[in-house]
N, C-alpha and C positions, 0 to 999 in steps of 0.2 A: 580437588581430588576426583576420584572416580564417581563418588556419589553425586557430587556437584554437576559433573558432566552428564551423568544419567538423568538428573533432574532437569537440567537445561534442555537436553534432547527431548524429553517428554513434553516440556513446555513448548518447544518449537513445533513438535508434531501437533499438539493441541491448537497452536496458533494458526495452523493451516486453514481453520474454519473462518477465522475473523476477517481476513481480507475479502473473502467472498461476501460476508455479511455486510461489512461497511461499504464495499464497492457497489453491491446491489442496492443498498439503501440510498446512497448518494446518487447513483444513476437514476433510481426511481424518482427521487426528489427533482432532479434536473429534467426528467422526462415529463413531469406534470406541470412544470413552470410555464411552458409556452401557452398552455390553455388560459393562463391568467395574464400573460404578457406576450402576445404573439410577436411583437417587434423584437423580443429578446431571444429569438430562437437560436441565434449564433452563440450567444452567451450560454444558453442552456446546453448546446452541443459541446462547448468548451468544458463545462462542468462534467458532462458525461464522459468525455475523453479523459479528463483528469482523474475522475473517480476510478475508472477501469485501470488507468495507468498506475495509480497509487497501489491498487490491489496487486497488479502484476509485479511491480517493483518489490512489494512486500513478500510475495512468493519467491522471487529470485533471492532476496536477502535470506529468507529462511532456508532455502536449499543450500546456498553457499555456506551458511553457518553450520548446517548439518554435515557438509563435506569436511569443514575444518574440524568439527568434533569427531567425526569418524576416522580421520587420519591422525588424530592426536597420538603420540607426541610429536609427529613430524610437523615442522612449521610450514605453513602455507601462506606466506605473506601476501602474495598476489591475490589469492582467493579471499583472504580477510579484507584486503583493500577494496576488492570488488563488492564484498558484502557491505562495507561501510558506504561505498558510493550508492548502492541500492537503498540503504537507509535514508541517505540524504535526498535521493531522487523521489523516494516514496513520500517523504515529508513535504517536499516542494509541491508535488502533484496534489497531495491531500489538502494543503493550505490553499492552493489555487482553486481546487474544487469548492472548498468552503467559502472562499471570497466570492467566487462567481455565483454560488448559491445565495449568498448574502445580497449580492446585487439584484438577483432575480426576485427574491422574496421581500427584501427590505428596501431596496433602492427604488 
């Protein structure tokens, strides 16, 4: 109902902070890794790119979901599909960032 959509809208707006936080945190971790493992600078660069990419996909997902909410009850299947793609891309980038950070710090 309307209350649920309003609540979800507030949550999406609040969620606009988190991609910047986790993107910056993962980027900073990757940036400090070459000091410990200079030979792994390319792996660190991959982690940096994936961290920023995950955050950007997350922002795109949130914006698209806000569009769907603001246009309700008009169905926007293409926009919803794009939001779903952004969710998947975000998760792939986030996981690749974590795996590459694991290689840097644990490998």
